[in-house]
C-alpha positions in Angstrom: 69.7 -49.8 -1.5 71.5 -50.2 -4.8 74.9 -51.9 -4.5 76.0 -49.9 -7.5 76.2 -46.7 -5.4 78.9 -45.8 -2.9 77.8 -45.5 0.7 77.8 -41.7 1.3 78.3 -42.2 5.0 81.8 -43.9 4.7 83.6 -40.5 4.6 81.7 -39.4 7.7 82.5 -42.6 9.5 86.2 -42.3 8.6 86.5 -38.7 9.7 84.7 -39.4 13.0 87.0 -42.4 13.7 90.1 -40.2 13.3 89.3 -37.7 16.1 91.3 -38.4 19.3 89.8 -40.7 22.0 86.8 -41.9 19.9 84.9 -45.1 20.8 83.1 -46.6 17.9 80.1 -48.9 18.5 76.6 -49.7 17.5 73.3 -48.2 18.7 70.3 -50.1 17.3 71.2 -50.4 13.6 73.3 -47.3 13.5 77.1 -46.9 13.9 77.8 -44.7 16.9 80.8 -42.5 17.7 81.5 -41.3 21.2 84.1 -39.2 22.8 84.3 -38.5 26.5 81.5 -41.1 26.9 79.2 -38.8 24.9 77.8 -39.5 21.5 78.5 -37.1 18.7 77.6 -39.1 15.6 75.0 -41.8 14.8 75.0 -42.8 11.2 73.6 -45.6 9.0 71.0 -46.8 6.6 67.3 -46.5 7.4 64.3 -47.0 5.3 66.1 -47.1 2.0 68.0 -43.9 2.7 70.9 -42.9 4.9 70.6 -41.0 8.2 73.2 -39.1 10.2 72.5 -37.5 13.6 74.7 -34.7 15.0 74.6 -32.8 18.3 74.7 -29.1 17.5 74.7 -25.7 19.3 76.1 -22.9 17.1 74.7 -24.4 13.9 71.2 -25.0 15.3 69.7 -21.9 13.5 71.1 -23.2 10.2 69.7 -26.6 10.9 66.3 -25.2 11.8 66.2 -23.3 8.5 67.1 -26.4 6.6 64.4 -28.3 8.5 61.9 -25.7 7.5 62.7 -25.7 3.8 63.4 -29.5 3.5 61.5 -31.2 6.4 61.9 -34.7 4.8 65.7 -34.3 4.8 66.4 -32.4 8.1 64.8 -32.5 11.5 65.8 -30.6 14.7 65.1 -32.7 17.8 65.3 -32.1 21.5 68.6 -31.2 23.2 70.2 -30.0 20.0 70.2 -33.3 18.1 69.8 -32.8 14.3 68.9 -35.6 11.9 69.9 -35.4 8.2 68.5 -37.9 5.7 69.9 -38.4 2.3 70.7 -40.9 -0.5 73.7 -42.0 -2.4 72.4 -40.1 -5.4 71.8 -37.0 -3.4 74.2 -37.1 -0.5 74.5 -34.6 2.3 76.9 -31.8 1.1 80.4 -32.5 2.4 81.1 -29.0 3.7 77.9 -29.1 5.7 78.5 -32.5 7.3 82.1 -31.8 8.0 81.2 -28.6 9.8 78.4 -30.3 11.8 80.6 -33.3 12.6 83.4 -31.0 13.9 80.9 -29.1 16.0 79.3 -32.2 17.4 82.7 -33.7 18.3 83.8 -30.5 20.0 80.6 -30.4 22.1 81.2 -34.0 23.2 84.7 -33.3 24.5 83.8 -30.0 26.0 81.5 -31.4 28.6 82.2 -33.8 31.4 80.5 -37.2 31.3 77.6 -37.7 33.7 78.3 -39.7 36.9 76.3 -42.8 37.5 
């Protein structure tokens, strides 16, 4: 990645860290953000681009439409996880990631953690 460009994930990381009761860590090479022991954001650099993963429910139809029109940039995985890939030159639109981040966080705090 070019060091001349700002990291487009910094604003995502900051917003995620400001929610109540958030634990920040690392999963593989990605930053992870959890609330209620449930992940709601995984973000970092991968393969020369940036990647962010959100857990969605209400926005899944929107994510599926984006995945259909831009499959290299958006993928809908199992259990409601959506992956967005972007660059510093062409970042994920802020209104979209903010909406998805809010929804992902809300889903993480709405459910009880699994017992071991």
